[in-house]
C-alpha positions in Angstrom: 0.1 -0.1 -0.4 1.2 3.1 -0.6 1.4 6.1 1.9 -0.7 8.3 0.3 -3.4 6.3 0.2 -3.3 6.3 3.9 -3.4 9.8 3.6 -6.3 10.0 1.3 -8.8 7.4 3.4 -7.6 9.3 6.7 -8.8 13.1 5.1 -12.1 12.0 3.8 -12.7 10.8 7.4 -12.0 14.0 8.7 -13.5 15.9 5.9 -16.2 13.5 6.5 -16.7 13.8 10.1 -16.6 17.8 9.8 -20.1 17.5 7.0 -21.7 15.3 10.1 -21.8 12.2 7.3 -20.4 8.8 7.9 -18.0 7.3 7.9 -16.0 10.1 9.8 -13.9 7.4 11.7 -12.3 3.9 11.6 -14.7 2.8 13.9 -17.5 3.6 11.3 -15.7 1.7 8.6 -15.1 -1.6 11.4 -18.9 -1.9 11.8 -20.1 -1.2 8.1 -17.8 -3.8 6.7 -18.3 -6.2 10.4 -14.3 -6.0 10.2 -12.2 -5.8 13.9 -10.7 -1.8 14.3 -7.7 -2.6 14.9 -7.4 -4.8 11.6 -8.6 -1.5 9.9 -6.7 0.1 11.0 -3.8 -2.6 9.7 -5.2 -1.9 6.5 -5.4 1.9 6.3 -2.2 2.2 7.7 -0.1 0.0 5.8 0.5 -2.6 8.3 -1.0 -5.9 7.1 1.1 -8.2 4.2 0.3 -7.4 0.7 -1.6 -9.4 -0.9 -5.1 -9.4 -3.2 -6.9 -10.0 0.0 -5.5 -6.2 1.4 -5.9 -4.7 -1.6 -9.4 -5.6 -2.1 -10.5 -4.6 1.7 -8.4 -1.1 0.7 -10.1 -0.9 -2.3 -13.7 -1.3 -0.6 -12.6 0.8 2.2 -11.4 3.7 -0.7 -14.7 3.7 -1.9 -16.9 3.8 1.2 -15.1 6.6 2.2 -15.2 8.6 -1.0 -11.5 8.2 -2.0 -11.4 9.6 -5.6 -7.9 7.9 -5.9 
């Protein structure tokens, strides 16, 4: 995962929080996808092994958060 993707997701979460829309936190993402909060944090921050499953989750998280990457 590229570091820039992590920044983009976190910026979108901050934007959503200011606008009062979901998802506005990593907890919202975890609850939406049924994942654990620590796993979502690890995915976003690039602390998991690069695999097809990791890329799939990152794509879904990116789309749900509203990034345009």
